[in-house]
ZADRENFI-306791 format. One line per field, with one value per residue (C-alpha): z, x, y. Coordinates in nm, 3 decimals, padded with zeros to 5 digits. Last residue first. Layout:
BEGIN
c3 = c(Z / ...)
c1 = c(X / ...)
c2 = c(Y / ...)
//
This chain:
BEGIN
c3 = c(02.364 / 02.034 / 01.672 / 01.705 / 01.494 / 01.530 / 01.528 / 01.284 / 01.284 / 00.886 / 01.019 / 01.267 / 01.000 / 00.774 / 01.072 / 01.152 / 00.820 / 00.727 / 01.061 / 01.019 / 00.659 / 00.798 / 01.073 / 00.818 / 00.592 / 00.910 / 00.981 / 00.638 / 00.643 / 00.975 / 00.860 / 00.608 / 00.818 / 01.058 / 01.359 / 01.487 / 01.467 / 01.451 / 01.770 / 01.737 / 02.005 / 02.204 / 01.887 / 01.704 / 01.998 / 02.030 / 01.636 / 01.673 / 01.972 / 01.772 / 01.468 / 01.699 / 01.831 / 01.511 / 01.401 / 01.680 / 01.612 / 01.253 / 01.328 / 01.499 / 01.184 / 01.082 / 00.742 / 00.646 / 00.309 / 00.398 / 00.729 / 00.533 / 00.256 / 00.489 / 00.717 / 00.394 / 00.289 / 00.636 / 00.647 / 00.486 / 00.797 / 00.999 / 00.787 / 00.784 / 01.178 / 01.199 / 00.927 / 01.154 / 01.439 / 01.308 / 01.146 / 00.763 / 00.772 / 00.776 / 00.466 / 00.277 / 00.204 / 00.077 / -00.257 / -00.393 / -00.028 / -00.159 / 00.135 / 00.467 / 00.529 / 00.924 / 01.007 / 01.375 / 01.499 / 01.152 / 01.269 / 01.619 / 01.449 / 01.236 / 01.565 / 01.717 / 01.435 / 01.495 / 01.841 / 01.785 / 01.613 / 01.852 / 02.126 / 01.943 / 01.918 / 02.298 / 02.387 / 02.180 / 02.379 / 02.734 / 02.937 / 02.741 / 02.955 / 02.934 / 03.126 / 03.051 / 02.854 / 03.139 / 03.393 / 03.162 / 03.109 / 02.845 / 02.860 / 02.517 / 02.424 / 02.115 / 01.777 / 01.699 / 01.733 / 02.011 / 01.949 / 01.805 / 02.083 / 02.263 / 01.949 / 01.894 / 02.270 / 02.296 / 02.039 / 02.096 / 02.445 / 02.793 / 02.995 / 02.700 / 02.487 / 02.766 / 02.849 / 02.494 / 02.383 / 02.679 / 03.008 / 03.110 / 03.356 / 03.167 / 03.317 / 02.986 / 02.900 / 03.229 / 03.337 / 03.604 / 03.614 / 03.591 / 03.847 / 03.813 / 03.966 / 03.691 / 03.382 / 03.147 / 02.965 / 02.595 / 02.395 / 02.085 / 01.738 / 01.449 / 01.107 / 00.824 / 00.449 / 00.155 / -00.186 / -00.046 / -00.092 / -00.456 / -00.558 / -00.703 / -00.442 / -00.266 / -00.248 / -00.057 / 00.198 / 00.258 / 00.353 / 00.560 / 00.752 / 00.801 / 00.943 / 01.212 / 01.469 / 01.511 / 01.561 / 01.946 / 01.855 / 01.747 / 01.365 / 01.074 / 00.760 / 00.428 / 00.109 / -00.177 / -00.562 / -00.470 / -00.770 / -00.614 / -00.692 / -00.475 / -00.164 / -00.223 / -00.205 / 00.107 / 00.233 / 00.118 / 00.309 / 00.629 / 00.597 / 00.579 / 00.850 / 01.084 / 01.053 / 00.855 / 00.981 / 00.818 / 01.108 / 00.991 / 01.017 / 00.719 / 00.720 / 00.925 / 00.945 / 00.813 / 01.084 / 01.275 / 01.005 / 00.812 / 00.431 / 00.369 / 00.683 / 00.563 / 00.338 / 00.408 / 00.569 / 00.503 / 00.780 / 00.732 / 00.911 / 00.633 / 00.337 / 00.126 / 00.052 / -00.162 / -00.449 / -00.701 / -00.666 / -00.304 / -00.335 / -00.589 / -00.335 / -00.028 / -00.222 / -00.348 / 00.029 / 00.171 / -00.088 / -00.072 / -00.080 / 00.289 / 00.400 / 00.252 / 00.364 / 00.721 / 00.703 / 00.680 / 00.517 / 00.669 / 00.364 / 00.329 / 00.678 / 00.907 / 01.217 / 01.355 / 01.731 / 01.730 / 01.450 / 01.600 / 01.896 / 01.695 / 01.488 / 01.757 / 01.949 / 01.652 / 01.609 / 01.990 / 01.964 / 01.602 / 01.787 / 02.076 / 01.878 / 01.650 / 01.924 / 02.128 / 01.819 / 01.717 / 02.065 / 02.125 / 01.818 / 02.044 / 02.235 / 02.612 / 02.696 / 02.462 / 02.729 / 02.906 / 02.677 / 02.334 / 02.303 / 02.682 / 02.736 / 02.509 / 02.632 / 02.972 / 02.822 / 02.650 / 02.969 / 03.135 / 02.860 / 02.897 / 03.286 / 03.209 / 03.126 / 02.781 / 02.811 / 03.030 / 03.402 / 03.399 / 03.493 / 03.733 / 03.679 / 03.857 / 03.502 / 03.524 / 03.575 / 03.303 / 03.076 / 03.207 / 03.076 / 02.766 / 02.704 / 02.746 / 02.524 / 02.238 / 02.302 / 02.281 / 01.999 / 01.818 / 01.947 / 01.813 / 01.444 / 01.236 / 01.253 / 01.239 / 01.074 / 00.881 / 00.867 / 00.555 / 00.430 / 00.047 / -00.035 / -00.383 / -00.294 / -00.380 / -00.033 / 00.132 / 00.050 / 00.225 / 00.529 / 00.581 / 00.551 / 00.789 / 01.021 / 01.024 / 01.087 / 01.370 / 01.553 / 01.482 / 01.638 / 01.933 / 02.008 / 01.974 / 02.262 / 02.438 / 02.468 / 02.162 / 02.329 / 02.305 / 02.093 / 01.750 / 01.687 / 01.649 / 01.289 / 01.379 / 01.050 / 00.702 / 00.463 / 00.084 / -00.122 / -00.474 / -00.679 / -00.765 / -00.793 / -00.442 / -00.449 / -00.567 / -00.269 / -00.060 / 00.237 / 00.124 / -00.022 / 00.201 / 00.129 / -00.200 / -00.254 / 00.129 / 00.167 / -00.196 / -00.065 / 00.203 / -00.084 / -00.135 / 00.234 / 00.223 / -00.066 / 00.068 / 00.331 / 00.122 / 00.202 / 00.401 / 00.334 / 00.505 / 00.282 / 00.489 / 00.416 / 00.706 / 00.923 / 00.736 / 00.419 / 00.348 / 00.159 / 00.220 / 00.067 / -00.160 / -00.383 / -00.669 / -00.723 / -00.884 / -00.555 / -00.558 / -00.798 / -00.576 / -00.270 / -00.505 / -00.576 / -00.207 / -00.128 / -00.334 / -00.230 / 00.160 / 00.045 / -00.055 / -00.370 / -00.510 / -00.690 / -00.586 / -00.234 / -00.196 / -00.355 / -00.014 / 00.158 / -00.095 / -00.071 / 00.301 / 00.272 / 00.520 / 00.532 / 00.712 / 00.810 / 01.036 / 01.328 / 01.351 / 01.538 / 01.466 / 01.106 / 00.846 / 00.663 / 00.257 / 00.181 / -00.170 / -00.370 / -00.531 / -00.852 / -00.900 / -01.263 / -01.308 / -01.306 / -01.641 / -01.535 / -01.697 / -01.716 / -01.350 / -01.250 / -01.404 / -01.317 / -00.935 / -00.931 / -01.071 / -00.803 / -00.516 / -00.676 / -00.721 / -00.371 / -00.229 / -00.415 / -00.288 / 00.080 / -00.010)
c1 = c(00.098 / -00.060 / 00.041 / 00.355 / 00.567 / 00.906 / 01.170 / 01.434 / 01.365 / 01.290 / 01.031 / 00.882 / 00.767 / 00.636 / 00.460 / 00.282 / 00.211 / 00.050 / -00.179 / -00.296 / -00.417 / -00.573 / -00.763 / -00.874 / -01.006 / -01.165 / -01.373 / -01.511 / -01.634 / -01.766 / -01.954 / -02.119 / -02.211 / -02.374 / -02.409 / -02.043 / -01.694 / -01.499 / -01.662 / -01.522 / -01.388 / -01.157 / -01.020 / -00.943 / -00.763 / -00.532 / -00.489 / -00.371 / -00.150 / 00.028 / 00.070 / 00.269 / 00.467 / 00.540 / 00.632 / 00.866 / 01.027 / 01.077 / 01.220 / 01.527 / 01.653 / 01.900 / 02.092 / 01.933 / 01.814 / 01.720 / 01.527 / 01.344 / 01.252 / 01.149 / 00.925 / 00.769 / 00.673 / 00.524 / 00.313 / -00.013 / -00.084 / -00.089 / -00.359 / -00.555 / -00.547 / -00.643 / -00.932 / -01.074 / -01.084 / -01.239 / -01.495 / -01.515 / -01.435 / -01.793 / -01.870 / -01.659 / -01.892 / -01.693 / -01.643 / -01.299 / -01.156 / -01.295 / -01.472 / -01.467 / -01.722 / -01.772 / -01.825 / -01.832 / -01.520 / -01.359 / -01.417 / -01.287 / -00.943 / -00.962 / -00.985 / -00.700 / -00.460 / -00.514 / -00.498 / -00.161 / -00.020 / -00.130 / 00.039 / 00.342 / 00.361 / 00.313 / 00.531 / 00.804 / 00.748 / 00.736 / 00.506 / 00.216 / 00.295 / 00.513 / 00.779 / 01.158 / 01.260 / 01.134 / 01.346 / 01.635 / 01.638 / 01.906 / 02.031 / 02.143 / 02.415 / 02.305 / 02.457 / 02.248 / 01.914 / 01.716 / 01.483 / 01.693 / 01.900 / 01.570 / 01.400 / 01.676 / 01.689 / 01.328 / 01.322 / 01.602 / 01.531 / 01.556 / 01.776 / 01.916 / 01.941 / 02.134 / 02.371 / 02.451 / 02.511 / 02.789 / 02.778 / 03.094 / 03.405 / 03.715 / 03.927 / 03.960 / 03.591 / 03.487 / 03.133 / 02.919 / 02.518 / 02.366 / 02.083 / 01.693 / 01.662 / 01.903 / 01.998 / 02.300 / 02.488 / 02.520 / 02.786 / 02.748 / 02.735 / 02.857 / 02.735 / 02.995 / 02.937 / 03.189 / 03.076 / 03.108 / 03.485 / 03.449 / 03.707 / 04.065 / 04.235 / 04.405 / 04.068 / 03.897 / 04.212 / 04.147 / 03.768 / 03.915 / 04.133 / 03.844 / 03.631 / 03.912 / 03.842 / 03.503 / 03.617 / 03.528 / 03.177 / 03.192 / 03.169 / 02.860 / 03.039 / 02.840 / 03.045 / 02.801 / 02.798 / 03.005 / 03.235 / 03.422 / 03.750 / 03.603 / 03.559 / 03.909 / 04.039 / 03.868 / 04.043 / 04.381 / 04.325 / 04.226 / 04.548 / 04.746 / 04.532 / 04.604 / 04.979 / 05.255 / 05.586 / 05.907 / 06.114 / 06.048 / 05.680 / 05.459 / 05.081 / 05.209 / 04.914 / 04.874 / 04.777 / 04.440 / 04.239 / 04.026 / 04.049 / 04.344 / 04.535 / 04.477 / 04.844 / 04.951 / 05.293 / 05.569 / 05.863 / 06.231 / 06.160 / 05.943 / 05.847 / 05.534 / 05.198 / 04.954 / 05.210 / 05.080 / 05.372 / 05.349 / 04.994 / 05.069 / 05.327 / 05.095 / 04.835 / 05.078 / 05.215 / 04.863 / 04.735 / 05.046 / 04.831 / 04.922 / 04.861 / 04.516 / 04.408 / 04.468 / 04.254 / 03.963 / 03.619 / 03.331 / 03.062 / 02.715 / 02.640 / 02.394 / 02.206 / 01.940 / 02.039 / 02.081 / 02.318 / 02.509 / 02.568 / 02.722 / 02.907 / 03.078 / 03.150 / 03.314 / 03.539 / 03.621 / 03.720 / 03.855 / 04.085 / 04.182 / 04.298 / 04.510 / 04.667 / 04.719 / 04.916 / 05.119 / 05.220 / 05.316 / 05.505 / 05.842 / 05.612 / 05.630 / 05.282 / 05.146 / 05.231 / 04.924 / 04.724 / 04.620 / 04.246 / 04.170 / 04.451 / 04.293 / 03.942 / 04.065 / 04.240 / 03.923 / 03.739 / 04.008 / 03.995 / 03.609 / 03.651 / 03.783 / 04.149 / 04.319 / 04.629 / 04.834 / 04.866 / 05.219 / 05.233 / 05.405 / 05.238 / 04.959 / 04.812 / 04.497 / 04.773 / 04.977 / 04.651 / 04.567 / 04.922 / 04.866 / 04.536 / 04.668 / 04.959 / 04.758 / 04.533 / 04.845 / 04.971 / 04.658 / 04.648 / 04.998 / 04.907 / 04.656 / 04.272 / 04.101 / 03.812 / 03.559 / 03.192 / 02.977 / 02.664 / 02.585 / 02.269 / 02.131 / 01.917 / 01.558 / 01.406 / 01.341 / 01.702 / 01.773 / 01.577 / 01.712 / 02.070 / 01.979 / 01.819 / 02.148 / 02.404 / 02.180 / 02.132 / 02.477 / 02.603 / 02.385 / 02.516 / 02.875 / 02.809 / 02.602 / 02.954 / 03.064 / 03.287 / 03.664 / 03.985 / 03.805 / 03.830 / 03.468 / 03.371 / 03.020 / 02.919 / 03.023 / 02.730 / 02.843 / 02.582 / 02.511 / 02.212 / 01.912 / 01.695 / 01.769 / 01.447 / 01.265 / 01.046 / 00.910 / 00.661 / 00.396 / 00.587 / 00.432 / 00.100 / 00.103 / -00.277 / -00.382 / -00.177 / -00.279 / -00.670 / -00.605 / -00.554 / -00.916 / -00.987 / -00.740 / -00.932 / -01.247 / -01.134 / -01.045 / -00.706 / -00.649 / -00.384 / -00.202 / 00.002 / 00.236 / 00.301 / 00.402 / 00.126 / -00.116 / -00.277 / -00.545 / -00.634 / -00.964 / -01.094 / -00.788 / -00.733 / -00.959 / -00.691 / -00.836 / -00.846 / -00.475 / -00.449 / -00.624 / -00.395 / -00.109 / -00.191 / -00.242 / 00.084 / 00.261 / 00.058 / 00.154 / 00.507 / 00.547 / 00.699 / 01.050 / 01.025 / 01.371 / 01.318 / 00.982 / 01.023 / 01.117 / 00.855 / 00.618 / 00.749 / 00.683 / 00.424 / 00.181 / 00.011 / -00.308 / -00.467 / -00.352 / -00.608 / -00.469 / -00.155 / 00.168 / 00.154 / 00.278 / 00.567 / 00.605 / 00.922 / 00.959 / 01.283 / 01.495 / 01.534 / 01.175 / 01.135 / 01.131 / 00.826 / 00.725 / 00.354 / 00.146 / 00.425 / 00.478 / 00.146 / 00.075 / 00.423 / 00.327 / 00.018 / 00.189 / 00.439 / 00.167 / -00.021 / 00.290 / 00.410 / 00.077 / 00.073 / 00.427 / 00.297 / 00.007)
c2 = c(-02.260 / -02.431 / -02.430 / -02.295 / -02.046 / -02.095 / -01.826 / -01.795 / -01.401 / -01.430 / -01.746 / -01.522 / -01.277 / -01.554 / -01.693 / -01.403 / -01.254 / -01.609 / -01.612 / -01.282 / -01.346 / -01.650 / -01.448 / -01.192 / -01.467 / -01.621 / -01.272 / -01.307 / -01.664 / -01.600 / -01.295 / -01.477 / -01.782 / -01.588 / -01.842 / -01.716 / -01.838 / -01.496 / -01.352 / -00.988 / -00.705 / -00.923 / -01.099 / -00.750 / -00.636 / -00.970 / -00.881 / -00.544 / -00.645 / -00.932 / -00.695 / -00.422 / -00.716 / -00.836 / -00.472 / -00.415 / -00.764 / -00.666 / -00.320 / -00.512 / -00.677 / -00.407 / -00.425 / -00.077 / -00.115 / -00.501 / -00.401 / -00.105 / -00.366 / -00.634 / -00.357 / -00.253 / -00.556 / -00.642 / -00.308 / -00.500 / -00.668 / -00.355 / -00.202 / -00.509 / -00.538 / -00.139 / -00.228 / -00.497 / -00.320 / -00.023 / -00.219 / -00.247 / -00.640 / -00.732 / -00.543 / -00.730 / -01.006 / -01.292 / -01.422 / -01.282 / -01.395 / -01.779 / -01.885 / -02.103 / -02.354 / -02.398 / -02.747 / -02.657 / -02.863 / -02.708 / -02.389 / -02.448 / -02.578 / -02.242 / -02.022 / -02.270 / -02.182 / -01.801 / -01.868 / -01.992 / -01.723 / -01.469 / -01.688 / -01.701 / -01.306 / -01.286 / -01.558 / -01.357 / -01.030 / -01.173 / -00.969 / -01.134 / -01.490 / -01.767 / -01.633 / -01.756 / -01.460 / -01.248 / -01.396 / -01.406 / -01.026 / -00.983 / -00.625 / -00.524 / -00.253 / -00.055 / -00.113 / -00.441 / -00.247 / -00.387 / -00.698 / -00.924 / -01.081 / -01.115 / -01.301 / -01.541 / -01.625 / -01.667 / -01.911 / -02.091 / -02.205 / -02.025 / -02.254 / -02.447 / -02.157 / -01.964 / -02.234 / -02.295 / -01.934 / -01.958 / -01.762 / -01.631 / -01.653 / -01.752 / -01.501 / -01.302 / -01.355 / -01.177 / -01.193 / -01.023 / -01.085 / -00.788 / -00.733 / -00.748 / -01.116 / -01.218 / -00.991 / -01.089 / -00.837 / -00.857 / -00.668 / -00.460 / -00.597 / -00.375 / -00.354 / -00.343 / -00.269 / -00.324 / -00.234 / 00.116 / 00.103 / 00.030 / -00.218 / -00.160 / -00.374 / -00.059 / 00.077 / -00.213 / -00.266 / 00.110 / 00.045 / -00.262 / -00.012 / 00.224 / -00.041 / -00.161 / 00.100 / -00.007 / -00.369 / -00.402 / -00.367 / -00.726 / -00.789 / -00.853 / -00.787 / -00.743 / -00.764 / -00.654 / -00.733 / -01.091 / -01.155 / -01.454 / -01.251 / -00.985 / -01.191 / -01.348 / -01.001 / -00.956 / -01.300 / -01.165 / -00.849 / -00.989 / -01.236 / -00.911 / -00.745 / -01.014 / -00.936 / -01.107 / -01.245 / -01.137 / -01.043 / -00.636 / -00.710 / -00.769 / -00.587 / -00.297 / -00.010 / 00.366 / 00.602 / 00.694 / 00.550 / 00.785 / 00.610 / 00.823 / 00.709 / 00.305 / 00.333 / -00.034 / -00.087 / -00.300 / -00.356 / -00.264 / 00.064 / 00.159 / -00.018 / 00.108 / -00.070 / 00.095 / 00.177 / -00.015 / -00.301 / -00.310 / -00.404 / -00.710 / -00.817 / -00.807 / -00.985 / -01.271 / -01.316 / -01.335 / -01.581 / -01.824 / -02.137 / -02.265 / -01.894 / -01.820 / -02.175 / -02.129 / -01.857 / -02.118 / -02.062 / -02.226 / -02.187 / -02.189 / -02.109 / -02.248 / -02.081 / -02.233 / -02.230 / -02.589 / -02.572 / -02.295 / -02.470 / -02.801 / -02.612 / -02.432 / -02.748 / -02.904 / -02.588 / -02.656 / -03.009 / -02.959 / -02.628 / -02.847 / -03.147 / -02.951 / -02.728 / -03.095 / -03.247 / -02.952 / -02.863 / -03.234 / -03.324 / -03.444 / -03.670 / -03.672 / -03.557 / -03.814 / -04.073 / -03.980 / -04.157 / -04.037 / -04.013 / -04.029 / -03.778 / -03.538 / -03.588 / -03.465 / -03.179 / -03.059 / -03.083 / -02.878 / -02.620 / -02.582 / -02.532 / -02.178 / -02.069 / -01.953 / -01.779 / -02.036 / -02.113 / -02.318 / -02.693 / -02.980 / -03.309 / -03.477 / -03.606 / -03.355 / -03.104 / -03.197 / -03.219 / -02.867 / -02.727 / -02.921 / -02.767 / -02.404 / -02.511 / -02.583 / -02.248 / -02.070 / -02.196 / -02.124 / -01.772 / -01.729 / -01.765 / -01.939 / -02.074 / -01.736 / -01.915 / -01.688 / -01.801 / -01.762 / -01.683 / -01.640 / -01.449 / -01.396 / -01.090 / -01.063 / -00.883 / -01.266 / -01.357 / -01.005 / -01.093 / -01.445 / -01.285 / -01.008 / -01.269 / -01.499 / -01.196 / -01.062 / -01.406 / -01.525 / -01.171 / -01.208 / -01.580 / -01.422 / -01.193 / -01.503 / -01.695 / -01.950 / -02.199 / -02.147 / -02.065 / -02.142 / -01.737 / -01.605 / -01.555 / -01.478 / -01.318 / -01.306 / -01.180 / -01.219 / -01.056 / -01.099 / -00.895 / -01.100 / -00.806 / -00.686 / -00.487 / -00.780 / -00.844 / -01.133 / -01.014 / -01.264 / -01.573 / -01.831 / -01.742 / -01.523 / -01.556 / -01.512 / -01.182 / -01.075 / -01.096 / -00.856 / -00.564 / -00.554 / -00.476 / -00.204 / -00.067 / -00.081 / 00.138 / 00.401 / 00.556 / 00.845 / 01.097 / 01.383 / 01.604 / 01.774 / 02.129 / 02.377 / 02.222 / 01.995 / 01.975 / 01.748 / 01.410 / 01.177 / 00.879 / 00.780 / 00.483 / 00.610 / 00.916 / 01.212 / 01.368 / 01.356 / 01.647 / 01.898 / 01.747 / 01.819 / 02.163 / 02.235 / 02.082 / 02.303 / 02.617 / 02.478 / 02.462 / 02.822 / 02.839 / 02.871 / 02.553 / 02.395 / 02.578 / 02.418 / 02.090 / 01.925 / 02.113 / 01.971 / 01.622 / 01.587 / 01.288 / 01.158 / 00.810 / 00.626 / 00.975 / 01.255 / 01.158 / 00.804 / 00.959 / 00.773 / 00.868 / 00.630 / 00.787 / 00.806 / 00.972 / 01.021 / 00.917 / 01.172 / 01.380 / 01.455 / 01.589 / 01.988 / 02.196 / 02.299 / 02.402 / 02.119 / 01.869 / 01.916 / 01.927 / 01.585 / 01.443 / 01.534 / 01.364 / 01.068 / 01.051 / 01.125 / 00.818 / 00.605 / 00.660 / 00.574 / 00.245 / 00.180 / 00.229 / -00.009)
//
């Protein structure tokens, strides 16, 4: 409907422009839904935007547009408000007519073609395989997976990827940490190492079971321990993400870039085109022009390459695979890394705008109204596995997604476990279950449902019905906005509002009644609600239960 309004305003302006010699519109219209129903269904500020260009009073421009818009059969009321807002009310029957599209499209409702098949690489989580995923990683997983789902719905060709940082000193430290705990378990002397926590001790125990205590005397002990520990942790990460309904098209190993010489090749190619220079026997990438604080080392004086060098090769690999857009979902601590990667894109000869980065802020757990202290450095943290086992996958995913990813999140465990309307995910799922139950009641009473084109639409003309229909028809606009901004949280807010509109409708209407025509009409509205809730929850990776 918003697109229909956009087209109506555009057509009306073009008619006036043709008649009076105005210039064409050179930017998209902003069509908004007023918060107060008294301002109509939609509002547009195009007159104020055009005022300077046309050198006219915005209210005069708005009045001309209103006069032209009156020829549009879509609208029942048009008015000018304030400095030049155009408020528009859609003919109620047009809302009701649009309801049929939801029932016809069913599972494809909400799907768009704004992406036009363009390829997008979404890289997310990419946590170092040095320990189990904690709740911060879990939030990144939910955000990245939901964005990928939304982009697919919006018509993009999406490839999801997990980048494994499986080389370097951190992996040696991981192996040594496991060896230290294995020595402790064997009653031998040991030194505390970098990685702590019970998970290292558990892995060390499994390591000894696998190889026996004699392995501690082997000359290749570090390599063996490093490989075993990393593979064990990675298997746990895969399992946790799979149970969290997060799957990747590819798990990309950083080690392959080194093994195939791609890191050195990338450095050499950029050294040849002056994006990399030598200073103090080290090689530096020019990142300052892209907004970084200073240029960055990619190969140290001792010949060892940095993390940035591997990331350069990785992003060259992404570009070589032909993705139109590269979207990285990173932790908030990577904020300073963004200009460096923009510099890498420019150095590789690519438009830096082909790289988009979204940051995911950390999560704090709240129990009994108090924040639970955590420290990843000391190994005291809540894992993703622990929280999904406690509150369930649905609540965990929804709570991770209900706030903008670039804002800190307090995860209220007590609220997430509640089975009441206070819990937003329960509230939404209950609305879906109620829709299903209404149809179960209709079947029990042998009520015949009718084709949406053969129902008495007058039964859908009440305020609660129209409020619900308006909200149902917003889903495509919400999907488009989320796809454009790479932020999933507006979808959680939309589903909450939709559920509220449905619960209000339900409280004012007896759906299955002795009036067969009214029943058919209201059942069509309930079915459209069920479809929309299900499709929206699917984009969040949350189930739509038939009963609660």
